[in-house]
Backbone as a ProteinNet text record, in pm:
[ID]
protein_1_A
[PRIMARY]
XXXXXXXXXXXXXXXXXXXXXXXXXXXXXXXXXXXXXXXXXXXXXXXXXXXXXXXXXXXXXXXXXXXXXXXXXXXXXXXXXXXXXXXXXXXXXXXXXXXXXXXXXXXXXXXXXXXXXXXXXXXXXXXXXXXXXXXXXXXXXXXXXXXXXXXXXXXXXXXXXXXXXXXXXXXXXXXXXXXXXXXXXXXXXXXXXXXXXXXXXXXXXXXXXXX
[TERTIARY]
77.6	19.4	111.4	65.8	113.9	28.5	86.9	45.3	52.8	-28	-0.6	-61.6	-1.8	-93.4	-20.4	-101.6	-45.1	-181.6	-237.3	-310.7	-269.6	-147	-83.8	19.9	124.9	240.9	371.7	344.2	403.1	379.1	457	487.7	493.8	393	417.2	401.3	477.3	445.5	532.8	463.3	493.7	466.5	572	487.7	498.9	369.3	298.1	246.6	307.5	250.8	142	6.4	-109.5	-149.4	-102.9	-130.3	2.3	52.9	25.2	31.1	23.8	69.5	202.5	267.4	417.9	476.6	564.9	580.8	721.5	710.3	860.9	953.8	872.7	992.5	855	957.3	854.1	957.9	897.1	960	852.5	894.9	817.8	932.3	835.1	945.4	833	883.8	776.4	798.6	724.9	733.1	619.7	558.3	372.4	356	497.7	491.5	582.6	581.4	637.7	581.1	455.8	395.5	399	364.4	401.9	469	617.7	748.2	812.8	745.8	812.9	710.8	614.2	506.3	560.2	596.9	608.3	744.6	888.8	976.5	1001.8	885.5	904.2	809.9	721.3	674.1	775.2	861.3	926.2	1056.6	1101.7	1228.3	1149.3	1021.9	953.2	944.3	931.5	923.1	1034.2	1172.8	1254.8	1300.2	1322.7	1381.8	1303.5	1192.9	1087.5	1139.4	1181.5	1206.2	1104.7	992.9	873.9	854.4	814.6	780.6	622.5	571	452.8	360.6	424.5	328.1	306.8	353.7	370.6	235.1	224.4	133.4	-35.4	-57.3	-215.9	-369.1	-285.7	-407.4	-327.8	-410.6	-345.4	-440.7	-380.9	-459.4	-424.5	-486.5	-472.9	-555.7	-481	-548.9	-639	-782.1	-861.3	-891.8	-807.8	-804.7	-907.4	-934.1	-939.8	-794.3	-820.2	-691.8	-714.2	-592.2	-623.6	-637.3	-678.7	-724.2	-601.2	-483.2	-398.4	-336.2	-276.4	-185.3	-264	-399.3	-490.2	-497.9	-542.3	-553.6	-436.5	-314.3	-192.3	-218.2	-194.1	-186.6	-327.7	-436.4	-565.5	-560.8	-487.8	-508.6	-395.6	-288.3	-188.1	-177.5	-284.2	-342.1	-420.5	-531.9	-620.5	-559	-455.9	-379.4	-294.6	-254.9	-158.9	-272.6	-394	-485.7	-518.1	-572.5	-647.5	-524.2	-378.3	-298.3	-249.8	-262.8	-213.8	-346.6	-456.3	-552.6	-586.4	-577.6	-592	-643.4	-791.8	-854.1	-744.1	-837.2	-751	-863.9	-809.3	-882.9	-897.5	-970.1	-956.1	-976.5	-890	-929.6	-901.4	-982.7	-950.5	-827.2	-767.9	-627.1	-634.7	-717.8	-731.4	-734.2	-799.3	-805.3	-695.2	-620	-485.7	-381.1	-410.1	-316.9	-373.2	-492	-540.4	-468.5	-462.3	-438.5	-262.2	-181.6	-83.4	-41.5	-120.9	-133.4	-112.9	-222.3	-230.8	-284.4	-312.3	-366.3	-473.7	-567.7	-721.4	-761.1	-869.9	-913.5	-813.2	-849.8	-760.2	-817.1	-784.7	-787	-700	-728.5	-650.2	-688.5	-589.6	-588.4	-477.2	-527.5	-444.5	-433.8	-350.1	-374	-448.5	-586.7	-668.4	-614.8	-515.2	-519.8	-603.6	-577.5	-670.1	-720.5	-661.7	-640.4	-746.5	-763.2	-838.1	-768.6	-818.7	-808.9	-879.6	-828.9	-944.1	-940.3	-1036.2	-1022.5	-1110.6	-1066.3	-1180.5	-1154.2	-1239.3	-1224.7	-1232.1	-1158.4	-1147.6	-1172	-1205.4	-1208	-1056.3	-1001.1	-907.3	-883.1	-962.4	-948.2	-932.4	-942.9	-909.1	-1049.8	-1141.3	-1304.3	-1323	-1384.2	-1383.9	-1530.3	-1501.1	-1642.4	-1748.7	-1689.8	-1691.9	-1594.4	-1662.4	-1599.7	-1592.9	-1464.4	-1426.9	-1462.3	-1426.4	-1474.9	-1366.3	-1386	-1314.1	-1374.3	-1283.3	-1283.9	-1182	-1255.9	-1130.6	-1078.7	-939.6	-918.6	-985.7	-1025.1	-1090.1	-1241.7	-1312.3	-1445.8	-1447.3	-1364.7	-1335.3	-1436.6	-1539.1	-1645.2	-1582.8	-1614.5	-1578.1	-1554	-1414.3	-1416.2	-1314.8	-1354.3	-1267.8	-1168.9	-1039.1	-910.4	-795.4	-746.5	-564.3	-461.1	-480.1	-383.6	-429.5	-314.6	-345.5	-259.2	-297.9	-198.6	-251.4	-138.1	-132.8	-79.8	13.4	56.9	16	-133.4	-198.8	-210.8	-207.4	-177.4	-109.8	41.3	143.7	140.8	80.3	91.8	20	-125.1	-218.8	-240.7	-112	-94.8	-202.7	-244.9	-347.4	-295	-132.1	-59	40.9	116.1	212.6	149.5	166.9	107.4	222.3	159.6	227.3	245.4	179.1	201.3	183	310.9	249.5	183.5	200.9	147.1	134.2	35.1	-4.3	122.6	136.3	229.4	197.1	259.5	233.7	158.9	200.1	109.5	-21.6	-43.1	-160.4	-265.7	-226.5	-322.9	-357.3	-298.6	-308.6	-415.4	-362.2	-467.9	-586.1	-627	-756.8	-833.6	-755.3	-885.1	-807.9	-737.2	-727.1	-841.3	-959	-1044.8	-1107.9	-1148.1	-1188	-1115.1	-954.8	-859.2	-868	-874	-860.7	-1001.7	-1075.6	-1234.1	-1246.5	-1166.7	-1187.1	-1283.2	-1312.2	-1444	-1415.8	-1508.8	-1459.5	-1465.3	-1353.2	-1366.5	-1486.7	-1508.5	-1582.7	-1575.2	-1678.5	-1666.7	-1494.1	-1453.9	-1315.4	-1322.5	-1370.2	-1393	-1274.3	-1247.3	-1161.3	-1273.6	-1215.7	-1295.8	-1222	-1267.1	-1242.1	-1330.2	-1421.5	-1496.1	-1519.3	-1461	-1500	-1593.3	-1654.7	-1691.2	-1572.2	-1540.6	-1462.8	-1435.8	-1322	-1310.9	-1358.4	-1333.6	-1370.3	-1544	-1608.7	-1749.8	-1791.8	-1906.3	-1921.9	-1948.5	-1915.8	-1968	-2134.4	-2182.2	-2305.8	-2322.3	-2459.3	-2499.4	-2428.4	-2440.2	-2311.8	-2442.2	-2385.9	-2479.9	-2517.8	-2611	-2634.3	-2567.5	-2480.8	-2439.2	-2521.1	-2564	-2626.4	-2576.2	-2634.8	-2623	-2548
-122.6	-3.2	90.2	218	341.2	424.3	509.1	606.5	720.8	831.9	926.7	1044.2	1171.3	1247.9	1392.2	1484.2	1637.2	1746.1	1660.2	1756	1838.8	1794.5	1882.5	1920.7	2016.7	2052.7	1933	1808.8	1715.4	1642.4	1656.2	1609.8	1471.3	1343.7	1192.1	1121.8	1045.1	930.2	805.2	686.1	588.4	418.6	311.7	223.4	94.8	53.7	-31	-168.4	-251.5	-392.6	-390.4	-494.1	-471.4	-564.4	-680.6	-802.1	-850.3	-873.8	-753.8	-607.3	-500.5	-353.2	-332.5	-319	-276.3	-185	-98.4	21.2	-32.1	-49.7	-74.6	29.2	133.8	256	396.3	519.6	628.6	753.5	858.6	978.9	1075.5	1158.7	1216.4	1350.7	1506.1	1632.3	1715.6	1797.2	1899.9	2018.6	2097.1	2177.8	2242.5	2288.8	2332.7	2446.8	2449.5	2526.3	2439.9	2356.9	2247.9	2114	2120.9	2030.6	1951.3	2060.4	2052.4	2035.6	2068.9	2034.4	1884.5	1823.9	1727.7	1621.5	1623.7	1490.5	1372.4	1419.5	1311.9	1246.4	1335.6	1297.7	1199.9	1276.1	1154.9	1005.6	990	888	821.5	851.4	803.9	727.3	815.1	809.2	697.2	684.2	595.9	432.6	429.7	322.9	233.4	381	305.7	230.9	297.6	231.6	84.9	88.8	-47.1	-129	-123.6	-189	-219.5	-130.9	-134.4	-71.8	-122.2	3.9	16.4	115.6	190.8	29.9	-16.4	-100.3	-224.8	-269.5	-363.9	-265.9	-153.6	-109	-147.5	-209.9	-260.1	-146.1	-64.7	41.9	179.7	281.9	403.9	452	502.2	515.4	663.9	761.6	884.6	989.6	1062.1	1127.8	1239.1	1261.2	1352.2	1484.1	1499.5	1581	1552.8	1627.3	1763.7	1903	1941	2038.5	2154.6	2238.3	2383	2294.8	2393.3	2351.2	2380.3	2434.6	2436.9	2303.8	2307.5	2196.5	2066.2	2011.4	1918.7	1855.2	1977.6	1920.7	1860	1930.4	1837.5	1677.5	1665.8	1527.9	1440.2	1495.7	1419.7	1427.9	1532.7	1552.2	1449.2	1440.9	1357.6	1182.7	1158.6	986.6	974.3	1084.8	1051	1043.9	1138.4	1100.6	994.5	969.5	830.7	701.3	743.4	594.9	576	695.9	644.9	633.3	696.9	638.1	497.6	439.8	324.3	162	255.3	157.9	105.4	191.7	131.9	186.3	114.5	198.5	321.7	390.1	485.5	526.3	488.9	492.8	588.8	712.9	829	807.2	860.4	813.7	936.4	970.5	1080.3	1068.9	1191.2	1212.2	1194.5	1223.6	1276.9	1108	1057.2	910.2	798.3	843.9	804.1	815.8	965.4	1008.8	892.8	895	798.3	695	576.8	492.7	478.3	578.6	587.4	621.1	668.4	703.1	601.3	504.5	398.1	380.3	471.9	499.4	566.5	560.4	666.8	654	713.4	826.6	903.6	948	1040.5	1184.5	1298.6	1394.5	1423.8	1427.8	1461.2	1597.4	1667.3	1793.3	1858.7	1869.3	1977	2148.3	2156.6	2326.9	2369.8	2469.7	2460.8	2603.1	2702	2837.7	2913.3	3021.9	3122.9	3139.7	3047.1	3095.8	2909.2	2871.1	2762.1	2626.6	2521.4	2422	2294.2	2195.2	2063.8	1969.1	1910.4	1814.5	1714.3	1577.3	1489.6	1428.9	1304.4	1278.6	1094.4	1004.8	895.7	804.8	700.8	569.7	541.5	408.1	353.7	264.4	251.6	144.3	228.8	345.8	443.4	469.4	438.9	454.6	606.9	680	796.6	825	901.7	896.4	1052.8	1143.6	1309.2	1318.5	1463.9	1513.7	1462.6	1456.7	1579.9	1746.6	1854.6	1968.7	2067.1	2195.8	2293.9	2415.9	2438.3	2538.8	2602.3	2716.6	2804.5	2722	2658.7	2604.9	2615.8	2773.3	2823.7	2739.9	2726.6	2691.3	2503.1	2425.8	2295.8	2260	2171.9	2109.8	2013.2	2010.6	1930.8	1771.5	1740.6	1631.7	1535.7	1400.8	1293.6	1238.1	1289.5	1212.1	1212.5	1107	1063.5	1098.1	1139.5	1183.6	1308.7	1327.1	1404.3	1370.4	1406.5	1374.4	1496.5	1534.3	1582	1706.3	1765.1	1889.1	2010.4	2021.9	2172	2138.3	2035.4	2036.9	2139.4	2082.9	2169.2	2262.2	2350.6	2455	2530.8	2489.4	2566.2	2539.8	2493	2470.4	2375.8	2274.8	2188.8	2059.7	2048.2	1935	1888.4	1774.9	1739.5	1630.9	1628.8	1498.2	1374.8	1286.3	1157.4	1103.7	1151.7	1159.3	1312.4	1353	1454.8	1477.4	1358.2	1355.1	1202.3	1168.8	1089.8	962.8	869.8	768.8	724.6	652.5	551.8	473.1	372.7	270.8	323.4	433	473.8	459	552.6	572	458.8	357.3	237.8	145.4	154.1	109.3	112.5	248.1	298.9	240.7	199.2	170.1	17	-52	-208.2	-274.8	-289.5	-364.4	-357.9	-237.8	-225.6	-276.6	-279.2	-290.4	-491.5	-557	-664.9	-707.4	-680.8	-729.4	-688.6	-654.1	-548.8	-476.6	-403.9	-325.7	-206.7	-173.7	-28.6	74	152.6	282.3	379.1	431.7	543.6	645.7	711.3	890.7	955.9	1004	1047.5	1208.5	1262	1400.8	1418.1	1554.3	1654.8	1679.8	1662.5	1710	1850.1	1989.1	2099.1	2151.6	2126.3	2187.7	2321.3	2416.1	2545.4	2606.5	2691.2	2744.7	2811.1	2807.8	2876.4	2998.7	3059.9	3217.1	3289.8	3208.3	3308.8	3243.5	3365.1	3329.8	3373.9	3348.4	3381.2	3552.5	3630.9	3779.6	3779.4	3866	3903.4	4001.5	4042.6	4128.4	4244.4	4312.5	4473.6	4543.6	4631.3	4737.6	4870	4883.3	5014.5	5144.2	5225.1	5355.9	5459	5559	5649.1	5712.7	5842	5899.2	6058.8
21	12.8	22.7	-66.3	-70.7	7.1	116.9	189.8	180.9	198	160	267.2	310	354	401	369.3	366.8	426.5	529.8	593.6	710.5	752.7	846.1	793.7	855.1	810	743	824.9	770.9	647.8	514.6	433.9	434	385.7	434.8	313	309.1	177.1	262.7	213	288.8	202.5	212.4	148.7	271.3	283.9	388.3	374.3	386.4	388.6	479.7	434.1	487.1	599.4	599.4	670.7	712.2	838	940.4	848.1	932.4	903	936.2	878.8	868.4	765.3	802.3	720.4	661.2	542.1	469.1	462	433.9	395	393	450.9	481.8	447	399.3	405.6	482.8	553.1	623.2	652.2	611.9	636.1	667.7	762	816.8	794.4	703.5	630.2	571.9	615.2	578.9	441.4	386.8	283.4	148.7	189.1	116.3	40.5	55.7	3.3	-118	-196.4	-381	-383.1	-309.1	-389.6	-331.6	-225.7	-147.7	-223.2	-200.5	-202.1	-287.9	-417	-517.5	-508.8	-454.1	-434.3	-336.9	-228.3	-106.1	-142.2	-233.3	-286.9	-355.5	-444.9	-523.5	-445.1	-349.5	-254.3	-179.7	-117	-20.9	-99.5	-242.9	-312.8	-354.5	-371.7	-406.1	-263.5	-179.6	-38.7	-0.9	-5.7	-24.9	-120.7	-234.8	-316.8	-436.5	-454.2	-475.6	-618.7	-699.9	-816	-814.1	-898.8	-902.7	-944.5	-1040.1	-1050.2	-956.2	-854	-773.7	-646.5	-661.9	-564	-559.5	-503.1	-507.4	-472.6	-378.3	-360.4	-274.4	-281.9	-209.6	-100.7	-8.1	99.9	128.8	138.4	162.7	239.4	333.1	456.6	375.8	457	384.7	458.8	585.3	672.6	784	821.8	816.6	829.8	716.4	697	582.9	623.6	535.2	382.6	319.7	196	89.6	141.6	11.6	41.4	160.1	183	134.5	199.8	169.2	48.9	-38.6	-180.2	-215	-237.8	-284.5	-276.3	-140.9	-130.9	-224	-178.9	-234.2	-397.4	-472.7	-591.6	-614.4	-564	-595.2	-598.7	-486.1	-471	-606.8	-628.9	-730.2	-842.1	-880.3	-1007.5	-1040.9	-932.3	-944.6	-945.6	-849.3	-878.5	-1002.3	-1072.5	-1193.2	-1315.4	-1296.1	-1394.1	-1342.1	-1279.7	-1168.7	-1222.9	-1217	-1215.2	-1077.8	-1004.2	-858.1	-772.1	-656.4	-581	-515.8	-457.8	-370.2	-236.9	-104.6	-15.4	84.2	100.6	178.7	356.9	420.5	529.9	640	768.7	830.7	944.1	895.9	955.6	1097.6	1175.9	1294.8	1347.6	1251.9	1322.6	1284.8	1230.8	1171.9	1310.4	1337.2	1444	1578.7	1594.3	1734.5	1703.4	1597.1	1600.3	1633.6	1584.9	1611.8	1760.9	1858.2	1971.5	2076.9	2035.1	2076.1	2215.7	2264.5	2395.4	2394.7	2566.7	2539.3	2652.6	2684.9	2594.7	2551.7	2420	2353.4	2312.4	2310.7	2232.5	2111.5	2006.8	1874.4	1827	1809.2	1811.2	1677	1573.6	1504.7	1453.5	1420.9	1381	1255.9	1269.5	1197.7	1163.3	1169.2	1173.4	1209.9	1217.1	1253.9	1402.9	1475.8	1621.8	1656.4	1560.3	1583.3	1563.4	1612.5	1584.4	1516.1	1449	1444.7	1549.1	1564.7	1710.9	1721.5	1743.3	1768.5	1868.5	1944.7	2110.9	2042.4	2118.6	2126.6	2204.8	2208.2	2320.4	2358.1	2393.1	2496.3	2289.6	2233.5	2138	1973.3	1998.1	1888.8	1804.8	1867.9	1811.3	1823.2	1729.4	1727.7	1811	1901.8	2001.9	1951.9	1877.2	1877.2	1780.2	1676.7	1585	1512.3	1368.8	1357.1	1358.7	1411.1	1443.6	1425.8	1395.2	1369.8	1525.6	1590.9	1671.8	1733.3	1800.8	1928	2050.3	2035.6	2154.1	2311	2334.5	2478.2	2413	2349.5	2297.7	2300.7	2322.9	2321.6	2374.5	2412	2491.7	2613.5	2716.1	2848.8	2770.1	2808.2	2739.2	2858.8	2872.7	2945.3	2873.7	2904.4	2794.2	2874.1	2884.6	2944.2	2866.3	2751.4	2649	2515.5	2493.7	2351.8	2260.2	2132.6	2058.9	1919.9	1855	1734.3	1740.8	1642.8	1707.1	1732.9	1722.5	1756.4	1900.1	1988.1	2105.8	2186.3	2132.4	2159.1	2117.1	2021.3	1968.1	2037.4	2086.8	2178.9	2309.8	2357.3	2522.4	2544.7	2515.2	2550.6	2628.8	2601.9	2665.1	2570.5	2620.8	2528.3	2453.2	2310.5	2248.2	2258.2	2246.7	2246.9	2106.3	1999.4	1849	1809.2	1723.7	1649.2	1478	1403.5	1310	1242.8	1180.4	1121.6	1075.6	1091.8	992.5	901.5	819.6	696.7	730.3	842.5	872.8	936.4	1038	1108.6	972.4	851.6	761.9	734.8	696.3	622.5	743	853.1	971.2	967.9	939.3	951.2	835.3	773.6	613	566.6	698.6	679.6	648.2	730.3	754.9	602.8	533.7	397.8	285.4	295.5	206.6	234.3	328.4	333.5	311.2	317.8	253.8	131.4	47.4	-109.3	-114.8	-28.7	-26.1	-154.8	-212.5	-317.6	-219.1	-256.9	-161	-163.2	-39.5	-27.2	-84.7	-100.1	-175.1	-146.4	-225.4	-188.6	-218.3	-49.7	-27.3	54	43.8	200.2	290.1	391.4	520.5	536.6	489.7	536.3	651.5	660	782	790.8	698.9	700.4	553	571.4	415.7	340.3	246.2	157.7	153.3	157.1	178.7	47.3	-71.5	-183.3	-195.9	-258.2	-264.9	-436.4	-505.3	-631.5	-609.9	-711.3	-703	-694.6	-634.6	-665.2	-789.9	-793.6	-951.3	-875.8	-1010.7	-989.3	-955.2	-856.2	-802.4	-914.2	-930	-989.7	-955.9	-1048	-1046.4	-1035.3	-955.3	-1030.6	-1105.8	-1178.4	-1305.9	-1220.7
[MASK]
+++++++++++++++++++++++++++++++++++++++++++++++++++++++++++++++++++++++++++++++++++++++++++++++++++++++++++++++++++++++++++++++++++++++++++++++++++++++++++++++++++++++++++++++++++++++++++++++++++++++++++++++++++

């Protein structure tokens, strides 16, 4: 499996064996401004390190956010393009779910940075099952939740605690989709989790100007 995520500042690509879930090679760089420049080099480097050719990839798993529009679409467009070119399925997974499985503890609050002084968050039980979220809110507006640990770089940035995991790993991404992949299920609709309305809006009718 080829795993990709650009929903956080980490540019993540890796090659993962499915059963059991084992990372064969991974390339991760934390640079929120270099998703477009680094993702495909990371993909090709991970494949080379794993000794796997593009034609040997059975499926792609890609984080669908939540995340900022610009970074998130880099990973999703890349995954969709590769899937189309190779004729293989592309499975989208919630990036916060992958972080929760990587953390392997709970109850857990996963928090990533949403910018604009807000965070994306989701709440999980001790088995990594999502109980609430994902949502986007100001840290001060988070609901009262019971958790024993936090994960995600957003927790560190917004003084919500020391995260046990900062970013999703390739293995965590594949683990979220493992049941679907093993069952051979068709991918669910590949849609981004933006959680915000777009800033750009269609222009309204022109105002009349008086003579």
